[in-house]
C-alpha positions in Angstrom: -48.7 52.4 43.0 -52.5 51.6 44.9 -53.6 53.6 47.7 -56.3 51.4 50.2 -59.3 54.3 50.3 -62.0 51.9 51.2 -62.0 48.1 51.9 -63.3 47.7 48.4 -62.1 50.1 46.5 -58.7 51.0 45.4 -57.7 54.2 43.9 -54.6 54.8 41.5 -52.6 57.6 42.6 -53.6 59.3 39.9 -57.1 59.7 41.6 -59.4 57.6 39.4 -60.2 53.8 40.1 -58.0 51.3 39.3 -61.4 49.2 38.4 -61.5 51.6 35.3 -58.6 50.1 33.6 -60.1 46.9 33.9 -62.4 48.6 31.2 -59.6 49.3 28.7 -57.7 45.6 29.5 -60.9 43.7 28.6 -61.2 45.8 25.3 -57.5 45.6 24.6 -57.7 42.1 25.1 -60.4 41.5 22.9 -59.2 43.5 20.0 -55.7 41.4 20.7 -58.0 38.0 20.0 -60.0 39.2 17.0 -56.9 40.9 15.6 -54.7 37.3 15.7 -57.8 34.7 15.7 -57.3 34.5 11.9 -53.5 33.5 11.7 -54.4 30.7 14.9 -57.6 29.3 12.9 -55.7 29.0 9.3 -53.6 26.2 9.8 -56.5 23.9 10.0 -58.2 24.8 6.6 -55.0 26.1 4.5 -51.4 25.2 3.5 -48.6 27.7 5.4 -47.8 29.0 1.9 -51.6 30.4 2.0 -51.5 31.6 5.8 -48.1 33.1 4.4 -49.8 35.2 1.9 -52.8 35.9 4.4 -50.2 37.2 6.9 -48.2 39.5 4.8 -51.8 41.2 3.5 -53.2 41.3 7.2 -49.9 43.1 8.3 -50.1 46.0 5.6 -53.7 46.5 6.9 -52.2 46.3 10.5 -49.5 49.1 9.6 -51.9 51.4 7.9 -54.2 51.1 10.9 -51.7 52.3 13.2 -50.5 54.6 10.6 -54.1 56.3 10.8 -54.1 55.8 14.7 -50.7 57.9 14.9 -51.8 60.5 12.5 -55.3 61.7 14.2 -53.5 61.2 17.3 -50.7 63.7 16.2 -53.7 66.0 14.6 -56.2 65.9 17.5 -54.8 69.3 19.0 -54.8 70.9 16.5 -58.2 70.1 15.3 -59.2 71.2 19.0 -57.2 74.7 19.0 -59.0 75.2 15.6 -62.9 74.1 17.0 -62.4 76.0 19.9 -61.1 79.4 18.4 -63.9 79.5 15.9 -66.7 78.7 18.9 -64.9 81.8 20.6 -64.9 84.2 17.2 -68.4 82.8 16.7 -69.7 84.0 20.2 -67.7 87.6 20.2 -69.6 88.1 17.1 -73.4 87.5 18.7 -72.0 89.6 21.4 
């Protein structure tokens, strides 16, 4: 849902310009291309059996990367609370 704000600028319902999402979309596109490009280029040089072995190992790498991202996302609020409480306690001691 976009609302027209100016002649050349659209603002999303949340108030942020929709153009900010373009950077994220380009980043996602480049990430997906670099992740999947080897599988598209390998058939030129290697056999299907060799590509299958590579793909199996690559899927393990991708799965571990997703697990790290999920764990990091889950832990961030707790780390933020710990950090802010530590800053408050240091400020209270120095006062």
